C-alpha positions as semicolon CSV with decimal commas, in nm:
position;residue;x (nm);y (nm);z (nm)
1;M;3,175;-1,432;10,110
2;S;3,374;-1,735;10,233
3;S;3,716;-1,700;10,391
4;K;3,864;-1,865;10,081
5;E;3,698;-1,608;9,857
6;K;3,818;-1,327;10,082
7;G;4,169;-1,462;10,059
8;L;4,147;-1,478;9,679
9;Q;4,011;-1,125;9,667
10;I;4,287;-0,988;9,888
11;G;4,546;-1,183;9,694
12;R;4,434;-1,035;9,362
13;R;4,422;-0,682;9,501
14;E;4,775;-0,722;9,635
15;L;4,893;-0,871;9,308
16;L;4,741;-0,588;9,104
17;A;4,879;-0,325;9,340
18;G;5,219;-0,491;9,342
19;G;5,231;-0,792;9,573
20;G;5,518;-0,996;9,706
21;L;5,527;-1,280;9,453
22;L;5,849;-1,164;9,295
23;A;5,994;-1,049;9,624
24;A;5,962;-1,407;9,746
25;S;6,093;-1,569;9,428
26;G;6,366;-1,320;9,342
27;G;6,195;-1,191;9,027
28;I;6,335;-1,177;8,679
29;F;6,570;-0,887;8,747
30;G;6,723;-1,030;9,066
31;S;6,598;-1,029;9,423
32;E;6,727;-0,685;9,517
33;S;6,552;-0,497;9,234
34;A;6,230;-0,696;9,279
35;V;6,213;-0,623;9,651
36;A;6,300;-0,259;9,597
37;A;6,034;-0,220;9,331
38;G;5,778;-0,402;9,545
39;T;5,582;-0,505;9,232
40;N;5,493;-0,811;9,029
41;V;5,674;-0,906;8,708
42;Y;5,458;-0,666;8,504
43;G;5,468;-0,385;8,758
44;Q;5,846;-0,376;8,730
45;L;5,795;-0,272;8,369
46;G;5,522;-0,021;8,450
47;V;5,251;-0,247;8,305
48;R;4,934;-0,297;8,509
49;P;4,749;-0,632;8,484
50;L;4,377;-0,650;8,406
51;I;4,076;-0,829;8,545
52;N;3,939;-0,980;8,224
53;C;3,561;-0,935;8,191
54;K;3,585;-0,915;7,811
55;G;3,678;-1,258;7,675
56;T;3,959;-1,432;7,491
57;F;4,108;-1,144;7,294
58;T;4,474;-1,165;7,196
59;I;4,534;-0,795;7,264
60;I;4,459;-0,858;7,633
61;S;4,661;-1,184;7,628
62;G;4,382;-1,432;7,554
63;S;4,336;-1,667;7,848
64;L;4,534;-1,788;8,148
65;T;4,727;-2,107;8,074
66;L;4,613;-2,399;8,289
67;P;4,854;-2,504;8,569
68;E;4,884;-2,860;8,436
69;V;4,978;-2,720;8,095
70;K;5,256;-2,511;8,246
71;R;5,387;-2,813;8,438
72;A;5,391;-3,023;8,120
73;M;5,573;-2,747;7,930
74;D;5,834;-2,724;8,205
75;E;5,894;-3,101;8,190
76;A;5,912;-3,092;7,809
77;S;6,183;-2,826;7,827
78;R;6,419;-3,067;8,005
79;Y;6,473;-3,308;7,711
80;Y;6,582;-3,313;7,348
81;V;6,347;-3,476;7,098
82;H;6,315;-3,511;6,720
83;L;6,029;-3,281;6,621
84;D;5,902;-3,490;6,327
85;E;5,871;-3,791;6,555
86;L;5,707;-3,583;6,826
87;M;5,448;-3,425;6,595
88;E;5,359;-3,761;6,440
89;A;5,291;-3,908;6,785
90;V;5,102;-3,596;6,897
91;G;4,896;-3,605;6,576
92;D;4,791;-3,963;6,646
93;R;4,690;-3,869;7,002
94;L;4,499;-3,562;6,882
95;A;4,311;-3,789;6,641
96;Q;4,212;-4,022;6,927
97;L;4,093;-3,732;7,140
98;T;3,911;-3,517;6,883
99;G;3,785;-3,769;6,628
100;A;3,969;-3,595;6,345
101;E;4,194;-3,806;6,119
102;S;4,501;-3,617;6,238
103;G;4,621;-3,292;6,390
104;I;4,923;-3,072;6,443
105;V;5,012;-2,799;6,688
106;T;5,066;-2,461;6,522
107;A;5,187;-2,117;6,632
108;G;4,829;-2,001;6,689
109;C;4,516;-2,014;6,474
110;S;4,651;-1,754;6,232
111;A;4,952;-1,976;6,162
112;A;4,716;-2,267;6,104
113;E;4,540;-2,058;5,836
114;T;4,871;-1,986;5,662
115;L;4,996;-2,344;5,681
116;A;4,664;-2,483;5,557
117;T;4,683;-2,248;5,259
118;C;5,042;-2,355;5,188
119;A;4,937;-2,720;5,206
120;C;4,649;-2,670;4,963
121;V;4,869;-2,475;4,718
122;A;5,202;-2,661;4,733
123;G;5,118;-3,000;4,883
124;T;5,437;-3,183;4,988
125;N;5,628;-3,126;4,665
126;P;5,965;-2,978;4,775
127;E;5,996;-2,763;4,462
128;N;5,652;-2,610;4,510
129;I;5,714;-2,562;4,881
130;N;6,034;-2,368;4,820
131;R;5,881;-2,154;4,545
132;L;5,615;-2,001;4,771
133;P;5,499;-1,726;4,749
134;N;5,574;-1,755;4,376
135;L;5,251;-1,919;4,261
136;E;5,319;-1,934;3,887
137;G;5,167;-2,256;3,754
138;L;5,015;-2,347;4,092
139;K;4,661;-2,320;4,221
140;D;4,645;-1,957;4,326
141;E;4,287;-1,875;4,432
142;V;4,102;-1,910;4,762
143;I;3,725;-1,863;4,770
144;I;3,574;-1,690;5,074
145;P;3,201;-1,616;5,129
146;R;3,150;-1,247;5,196
147;Y;3,023;-1,313;5,549
148;S;3,357;-1,481;5,625
149;R;3,580;-1,193;5,514
150;N;3,763;-1,060;5,819
151;V;4,096;-0,916;5,933
152;Y;4,230;-1,265;6,004
153;D;4,210;-1,378;5,642
154;H;4,533;-1,182;5,593
155;A;4,696;-1,507;5,706
156;V;4,556;-1,670;5,391
157;R;4,645;-1,381;5,159
158;M;5,006;-1,367;5,279
159;V;5,081;-1,685;5,082
160;G;5,017;-1,479;4,768
161;V;4,683;-1,625;4,666
162;R;4,404;-1,416;4,516
163;V;4,088;-1,414;4,723
164;V;3,762;-1,458;4,533
165;T;3,467;-1,329;4,735
166;V;3,123;-1,482;4,668
167;D;2,776;-1,382;4,783
168;N;2,567;-1,687;4,695
169;L;2,588;-2,050;4,588
170;D;2,565;-1,971;4,216
171;E;2,865;-1,740;4,244
172;L;3,052;-2,013;4,432
173;K;2,982;-2,267;4,157
174;A;3,102;-2,020;3,894
175;A;3,417;-1,938;4,090
176;L;3,520;-2,300;4,150
177;G;3,775;-2,420;3,896
178;P;4,125;-2,555;3,831
179;R;4,285;-2,254;4,003
180;T;4,091;-2,298;4,330
181;A;4,326;-2,413;4,604
182;M;4,094;-2,388;4,905
183;I;3,769;-2,247;5,040
184;Y;3,787;-2,055;5,371
185;V;3,482;-2,038;5,600
186;L;3,463;-1,844;5,926
187;A;3,271;-2,034;6,194
188;C;2,976;-1,803;6,265
189;P;2,593;-1,807;6,253
190;E;2,595;-1,742;5,876
191;D;2,780;-2,068;5,806
192;K;2,447;-2,247;5,852
193;G;2,264;-2,043;5,588
194;P;2,209;-2,094;5,213
195;L;2,582;-2,033;5,157
196;G;2,674;-2,224;5,469
197;L;2,935;-2,491;5,526
198;E;2,727;-2,789;5,408
199;P;2,626;-2,654;5,063
200;I;2,979;-2,516;5,016
201;A;3,133;-2,855;5,101
202;R;2,900;-3,039;4,862
203;E;3,014;-2,822;4,571
204;A;3,379;-2,829;4,678
205;K;3,393;-3,208;4,693
206;K;3,288;-3,232;4,326
207;L;3,625;-3,076;4,236
208;R;3,816;-3,213;4,538
209;V;3,876;-2,863;4,674
210;P;3,955;-2,862;5,050
211;V;3,732;-2,658;5,283
212;F;3,897;-2,488;5,581
213;V;3,702;-2,364;5,887
214;D;3,838;-2,095;6,120
215;A;3,701;-2,177;6,467
216;A;3,963;-1,980;6,662
217;A;3,765;-1,873;6,970
218;E;3,525;-2,169;6,984
219;N;3,513;-2,453;7,232
220;L;3,701;-2,760;7,108
221;T;3,420;-2,930;6,912
222;P;3,570;-3,004;6,567
223;Q;3,309;-3,264;6,474
224;I;3,050;-2,983;6,448
225;H;3,241;-2,871;6,138
226;L;3,398;-3,196;6,013
227;N;3,060;-3,372;6,008
228;R;2,921;-3,093;5,789
229;G;3,192;-3,132;5,529
230;A;3,498;-2,939;5,648
231;D;3,836;-3,089;5,560
232;L;4,035;-2,877;5,806
233;V;3,942;-2,694;6,128
234;A;4,170;-2,456;6,318
235;Y;4,161;-2,338;6,680
236;S;4,350;-2,092;6,893
237;G;4,527;-2,275;7,172
238;G;4,529;-1,975;7,406
239;K;4,156;-1,909;7,412
240;A;3,886;-2,157;7,521
241;I;4,128;-2,449;7,540
242;R;4,352;-2,261;7,791
243;G;4,675;-2,387;7,634
244;P;4,992;-2,192;7,554
245;Q;4,922;-1,842;7,423
246;C;5,146;-1,887;7,117
247;A;4,994;-2,218;7,006
248;G;4,697;-2,346;6,811
249;L;4,555;-2,656;6,646
250;L;4,498;-2,769;6,288
251;L;4,274;-3,077;6,271
252;G;4,131;-3,271;5,979
253;R;4,222;-3,490;5,683
254;R;4,550;-3,672;5,740
255;E;4,723;-3,589;5,412
256;L;4,632;-3,219;5,437
257;V;4,747;-3,196;5,799
258;H;5,073;-3,370;5,709
259;A;5,126;-3,128;5,421
260;A;5,069;-2,834;5,656
261;W;5,336;-2,971;5,890
262;I;5,585;-3,018;5,604
263;N;5,523;-2,653;5,507
264;S;5,598;-2,546;5,865
265;A;5,907;-2,521;6,087
266;P;6,138;-2,698;6,148
267;H;6,126;-2,759;5,773
268;H;6,270;-2,494;5,543
269;A;5,953;-2,360;5,391
270;F;5,728;-2,054;5,378
271;G;5,598;-2,147;5,724
272;R;5,944;-2,164;5,883
273;S;5,869;-1,843;6,075
274;S;5,559;-2,005;6,231
275;K;5,768;-2,214;6,469
276;V;5,637;-2,411;6,765
277;G;5,881;-2,570;7,006
278;K;5,857;-2,898;7,192
279;E;5,724;-2,705;7,494
280;E;5,427;-2,560;7,304
281;I;5,358;-2,896;7,135
282;I;5,341;-3,085;7,465
283;G;5,160;-2,796;7,636
284;M;4,895;-2,788;7,364
285;L;4,844;-3,163;7,375
286;T;4,809;-3,144;7,754
287;A;4,550;-2,867;7,716
288;V;4,350;-3,087;7,476
289;E;4,377;-3,386;7,713
290;T;4,258;-3,161;7,995
291;W;3,972;-3,021;7,783
292;Y;3,809;-3,364;7,770
293;K;3,843;-3,403;8,147
294;R;3,719;-3,059;8,249
295;D;3,372;-3,026;8,403
296;H;3,229;-2,776;8,153
297;E;2,887;-2,776;8,319
298;A;3,046;-2,679;8,651
299;E;3,242;-2,403;8,474
300;W;2,918;-2,264;8,330
301;Q;2,758;-2,271;8,674
302;S;3,055;-2,079;8,814
303;W;3,014;-1,813;8,545
304;E;2,646;-1,777;8,624
305;S;2,719;-1,753;8,997
306;W;2,976;-1,477;8,934
307;L;2,725;-1,282;8,728
308;E;2,474;-1,322;9,009
309;V;2,728;-1,179;9,257
310;I;2,771;-0,870;9,037
311;S;2,397;-0,841;8,972
312;R;2,322;-0,840;9,346
313;K;2,564;-0,551;9,393
314;M;2,355;-0,347;9,147
315;K;2,018;-0,404;9,312
316;G;2,045;-0,116;9,559
317;I;2,116;0,146;9,292
318;S;1,806;0,335;9,181
319;G;1,738;0,308;8,808
320;V;1,995;0,036;8,739
321;E;1,869;-0,291;8,589
322;T;2,046;-0,615;8,501
323;E;1,975;-0,907;8,270
324;V;2,168;-1,218;8,166
325;I;2,231;-1,245;7,791
326;Q;2,289;-1,591;7,645
327;P;2,565;-1,653;7,386
328;E;2,497;-1,533;7,033
329;S;2,752;-1,761;6,862
330;L;2,992;-2,047;6,937
331;S;3,284;-1,806;6,972
332;N;3,343;-1,659;7,319
333;Y;3,068;-1,898;7,429
334;S;2,961;-1,766;7,766
335;P;2,664;-1,588;7,927
336;R;2,700;-1,213;7,979
337;L;2,553;-0,971;8,230
338;R;2,409;-0,652;8,081
339;I;2,382;-0,362;8,328
340;Q;2,152;-0,082;8,205
341;W;2,056;0,264;8,332
342;D;1,929;0,603;8,226
343;G;2,252;0,784;8,150
344;T;2,091;1,128;8,162
345;R;1,955;1,060;8,510
346;L;2,282;0,922;8,650
347;G;2,501;1,167;8,463
348;I;2,731;0,900;8,323
349;G;2,729;0,676;8,016
350;G;2,852;0,326;7,951
351;Q;3,162;0,447;7,771
352;E;3,263;0,654;8,075
353;V;3,205;0,361;8,311
354;F;3,417;0,143;8,082
355;S;3,697;0,402;8,084
356;Q;3,680;0,458;8,460
357;L;3,721;0,086;8,529
358;L;3,998;0,047;8,272
359;K;4,210;0,317;8,435
360;G;4,108;0,228;8,791
361;D;4,288;0,029;9,059
362;P;4,232;-0,264;9,025
363;R;4,215;-0,232;8,649
364;I;3,907;-0,395;8,490
365;I;3,817;-0,438;8,124
366;L;3,451;-0,497;8,037
367;A;3,300;-0,673;7,734
368;R;3,090;-0,389;7,588
369;A;2,967;-0,039;7,660
370;A;2,696;0,185;7,516
371;G;2,606;0,549;7,577
372;S;2,850;0,838;7,606
373;Y;2,849;1,160;7,805
374;H;2,988;1,338;7,503
375;R;2,768;1,179;7,236
376;G;2,432;1,139;7,405
377;L;2,354;0,934;7,714
378;N;1,992;0,816;7,711
379;R;1,994;0,437;7,755
380;S;2,343;0,346;7,874
381;S;2,484;0,003;7,948
382;V;2,791;-0,210;8,006
383;E;2,834;-0,586;7,976
384;V;3,040;-0,830;8,180
385;M;3,159;-1,159;8,029
386;P;3,273;-1,407;8,297
387;W;3,443;-1,655;8,059
388;M;3,799;-1,557;8,151
389;M;3,733;-1,427;8,502
390;E;3,901;-1,591;8,800
391;P;3,760;-1,681;9,145
392;G;3,738;-1,364;9,352
393;D;3,704;-1,134;9,050
394;A;3,325;-1,107;9,072
395;E;3,334;-0,946;9,417
396;I;3,591;-0,693;9,302
397;V;3,408;-0,610;8,978
398;G;3,074;-0,581;9,159
399;L;3,217;-0,344;9,419
400;E;3,387;-0,123;9,160
401;L;3,074;-0,104;8,942
402;H;2,861;-0,028;9,249
403;D;3,094;0,253;9,354
404;I;3,083;0,420;9,011
405;L;2,709;0,383;8,946
406;S;2,594;0,473;9,299
407;N;2,820;0,778;9,313
408;P;2,914;0,875;8,955
409;P;3,224;1,091;8,922
410;R;3,173;1,451;8,813
411;L;3,249;1,458;8,446
412;R;3,374;1,765;8,272
413;R;3,116;1,890;8,027
414;P;3,238;1,920;7,672
415;Q;3,326;2,277;7,583
416;E;3,041;2,459;7,415
417;F;3,147;2,685;7,133
418;R;2,935;2,984;7,058
419;G;2,932;3,163;6,730
420;K;2,985;3,046;6,376
421;P;3,194;2,731;6,324
422;A;3,501;2,749;6,102
423;D;3,441;2,700;5,731
424;V;3,612;2,373;5,636
425;A;3,400;2,276;5,336
426;G;3,587;2,184;5,020
427;Q;3,886;1,974;4,919
428;W;4,193;1,948;5,139
429;D;4,537;1,805;5,062
430;I;4,660;1,633;5,375
431;Q;4,989;1,480;5,479
432;L;5,005;1,199;5,732
433;E;5,326;1,165;5,933
434;F;5,348;0,816;6,079
435;T;5,601;0,697;6,332
436;L;5,787;0,562;6,030
437;G;5,699;0,700;5,690
438;S;5,448;0,949;5,552
439;D;5,170;0,960;5,296
440;D;4,958;1,211;5,105
441;N;4,576;1,180;5,127
442;K;4,280;1,400;5,044
443;L;3,968;1,505;5,234
444;V;3,658;1,622;5,048
445;I;3,433;1,783;5,309
446;E;3,068;1,891;5,293
447;Q;2,949;2,112;5,577
448;K;2,605;2,192;5,718
449;G;2,658;2,415;6,019
450;K;2,880;2,222;6,254
451;K;2,808;1,880;6,097
452;L;3,057;1,742;5,847
453;S;3,040;1,464;5,590
454;G;3,235;1,374;5,281
455;L;3,511;1,145;5,156
456;H;3,857;1,045;5,275
457;L;4,079;0,943;4,983
458;G;4,391;0,744;5,065
459;R;4,663;0,624;4,831
460;T;4,445;0,339;4,700
461;L;4,140;0,335;4,930
462;A;3,844;0,561;5,003
463;G;3,598;0,594;5,290
464;D;3,311;0,816;5,396
465;I;3,365;1,095;5,650
466;V;3,145;1,183;5,947
467;G;3,230;1,452;6,201
468;T;3,184;1,794;6,351
469;V;3,351;2,131;6,375
470;E;3,300;2,327;6,697
471;G;3,451;2,673;6,665
472;N;3,785;2,590;6,508
473;Q;3,802;2,238;6,663
474;V;3,766;1,964;6,401
475;D;3,677;1,601;6,476
476;L;3,648;1,373;6,170
477;S;3,623;0,995;6,143
478;S;3,651;0,770;5,840
479;T;3,663;0,398;5,768
480;Q;3,833;0,241;5,468
481;Q;3,790;-0,121;5,359
482;Y;4,079;-0,333;5,235
483;E;4,005;-0,700;5,168
484;G;3,870;-0,831;5,501
485;A;4,009;-0,545;5,709
486;R;3,853;-0,211;5,802
487;L;4,098;0,074;5,863
488;H;3,980;0,340;6,108
489;F;4,095;0,702;6,115
490;R;3,993;0,975;6,358
491;F;4,129;1,319;6,270
492;I;4,131;1,564;6,563
493;G;4,274;1,910;6,523
494;T;4,231;2,282;6,471
495;A;4,135;2,470;6,159
496;Q;4,262;2,802;6,026
497;E;4,138;2,978;5,714
498;D;4,331;2,757;5,468
499;S;4,502;2,500;5,689
500;M;4,433;2,236;5,950
501;E;4,654;2,022;6,172
502;G;4,636;1,779;6,460
503;S;4,662;1,411;6,549
504;V;4,498;1,110;6,390
505;E;4,401;0,798;6,586
506;L;4,464;0,480;6,385
507;G;4,296;0,222;6,609
508;E;4,526;-0,074;6,670
509;Y;4,797;0,089;6,456
510;G;4,863;0,374;6,698
511;E;4,867;0,745;6,614
512;A;5,004;0,983;6,354
513;R;5,020;1,357;6,295
514;W;4,829;1,526;6,014
515;S;4,839;1,862;5,844
516;A;4,617;1,987;5,563
517;N;4,604;2,271;5,317
518;R;4,300;2,381;5,124
519;H;4,334;2,251;4,769
520;Q;4,434;2,518;4,522
521;Y;4,252;2,476;4,192
522;R;4,422;2,592;3,875
523;S;4,248;2,887;3,718
524;Q;4,090;2,832;3,379
525;G;4,187;3,083;3,116
């Protein structure tokens, strides 16, 4: 390792442990508190930074903004400017750079989805703009192929439109009509199939229906979609492009892009809450300018070299193998390193390695993990994505992975319950107590020994149950589908003869408490 790399490694370790950056600068809470705390800006709040081996996910703050972008944003903050004039000039420059007719900067890709929908529904008619989300008399349907349904299409639905889901081209043709405002397509491998972007665009153009493509986590290559018939393409600014985290791009047909801007802040419209300031606008433009100057081939070579550093660290560990996996789609477009082993032989699974690194020091988040000590080890693996890693990270990640896999920590075996499991078969009336609010649901459970299956009935949704009961310890999971979103529940608790209670994990929505009583059927007589 070169002296420069060693310096970067030491610098990151010190930063993660609580280095002197804020002590030198005075910090955000004043020099005395920063020095006393001896931590970085996040450490002062009790938040530990991550080494990102996962990719550009918003929950882990996307990507690191490029230095030249931050400098441009700082300069932009020093002047007043008329935002309509600024966005018009930026739109012309984005057109020159990307080849699209025009472009605007938005408050992220999700905002671009909402503003595009507003534009296609209301146009630039002030009355229509101010009526949203009252769609009476306006085009009020958006068609989405089933493969494109996802949690992010909530940004389309929030305008009030009805989503029409189609499975094939015949269904698309039947769905197209005078109420169709827009067609939404998620950029993914399926958009090149029989219901892909090109056949969709051909049918849409017959009725002059705009086609919008969500390319949030892709590299900035809009012509891939525009040349196949898309009218609008949206990107996240804080992912591959390395712009401001709270910014994005909407590129495409000039009149549609202009309409999206009119439906956005600073104008008084449905999109007023999706505000971007002059700093984000200039920062995003700078990121786009920089994108076309960056040496993307050299970046790829750096990623491969980092994966090789980590792979070499694994070579001395008996039974551990590595392979480089090439990208599967245009989103999070980067090679990955898959590290595989016999979990039974090593006594640790991929999920446990993932967890150990996530709570370690330094704190590392990996891309994927398979195999669990509690749910069967067999072939275990973890994956490292270098896309958002920084120089010096590979040495740290390789060392930490080597330490865990060459000397796995002793894991506590799950408690084995002897004897007959509790009888929880039947219908249960359950109450969920959220942080704010409560709801009544039902569980209908079938039981074969300790294995459980059945149905979870919510207020309006339903989902299948899978789980176990060990002694009186219940562990149930269910998934419910709503539009493009999948809601996950994991009920963990204890069972008595006619009652159960415990906690329920809600995925990204946190936790709740649950209690249940066996349903009492009315006697017939």
